N, C-alpha and C positions, 0 to 999 in steps of 0.2 A: 604607623604604616597602614593599619587596618582602617583607621578613620579617613586617611587620604584616599584609599581605594574606594571606600564607601561614598565619599564626596564626589570622586571622579565618575562613579557609576550612576549617580543621581541623574534621573532624566534619560537614561539610556535603556535600551531594551533588555539586554541580558540573555541568559540561556533559556532555550525552550526545547521542545521535542525535535524540531527540525535541525536546530544547531547540534543537538546530541547525535542525531543520525549522520550529519555531515562530518562531525568529529570522528565517529566510528568508521565511516567510509574512508576518511583521510588516513586513519591509523592502519586500516587494512591495506590501502594502496601503498603506504610507506613500507609495510612489511613485505609486500609483494616486490617492491622495487629493491629491497635489500637482498632478496633471494634471487632476483633476476640477473644480478651482476651488472656489467656495464654494456651489455648487448644493446645497441642503439634503439631498436624498436621497442624494447621493454622499458626504456628510460621514460616512456610516456607515463608510466605509473607514478613516477616521482613528480612530474609536472602536474598531473591531475591531482595528486595529494596536496601539493603546494597551493593549487588553485582552490581546492576545497577549504583549506585552512584559512586562506585569505578571505574567502566568502563568509566563513563562519565568524571570523573576527569582525568583518564588516557588519554582519547581522547583530552580533553581541554589543558592539559599541555604537550602533545606530541610534540617533535621536528621533527618528521617524517611527515612533512606537506603533502607531495605527497601521502603517504599511507592513511592518514586521509581524504584527498580530494577524493581519489578514493572510499573509503568506503561511503562517503557522496553522491557521484554521483550514486553509485549503489542503495542507499536508495531512492534518488530522482527519479531515473528511475522506481523503483518498485512502488513508490507512484503515479507517473504519469500513469503507466499502470493500476493501480487500479482505479484511477479517471476516466480514459477513459472508462474502462469497466462498471463502475457504471453509467456513463452518457449514454452509449449505451443501457444498460438495462432500464434505466429510459425512454429514448426515445421510445424504443420498447414497453414498458408498456403503454405509452401514445397513441401509434398508434395501439394498439391491437384491437380496434373496427373497424378499416378501413382496416387493412392489416393482412395477415397471413405470418408467417416467417418459411421458410424451410431451411434445409442444403442440399447442393449438395451431392449426394451419392459418388461421386468420389473425389472431392477436399475439401469438408467440408465447402465451401464458404456459407455464410448466404445469402439467397435470399428472397426478400420481394415481395409478390404478393397481388393484391387487393382481398378482400373478396367477396363472393357471386357470383362468376363466374362459379360455378360448377366444373366439372373435366376439368383441363387445362394441357397443355403441357408446362412445364417451361424449359427454356434454361438458363443454368448457364452463367453469364456474364464473368466468369473467364476462365473456361475450355471448354465452349460450349457444355457440356453434356446436353442431353434432358432427362427429367423425368416427369412422369405424377403424379399429386397430385390433391386433391380436395381443392378448395379454399373456 
């Protein structure tokens, strides 16, 4: 049986990070639909879960490997950007007692200056614009 499954999956895309996420999302929606009862507006959870399961199976059994790879890469890039922004916000939150953070009025670059220096002239490291702010 294992050999038959291996032969069937030859040339097909298989599981990736996006498929794992859609599986987890479908599982969560199915659990929500179990606890929601049969109240009609909440039956939407069941149908959304079913749609996610069908989409995941489509991706796993697809023979268009290049297209599924590109979809997964877009997902991984978005997840990476989200993780980087979350880490930056966490770092900024940890440094809030020592530094003030401002945005350059012309290029929107984030600039970090030490707190407690009074009114200072800040020079943007990116575009060299000078602006005055209170630290």
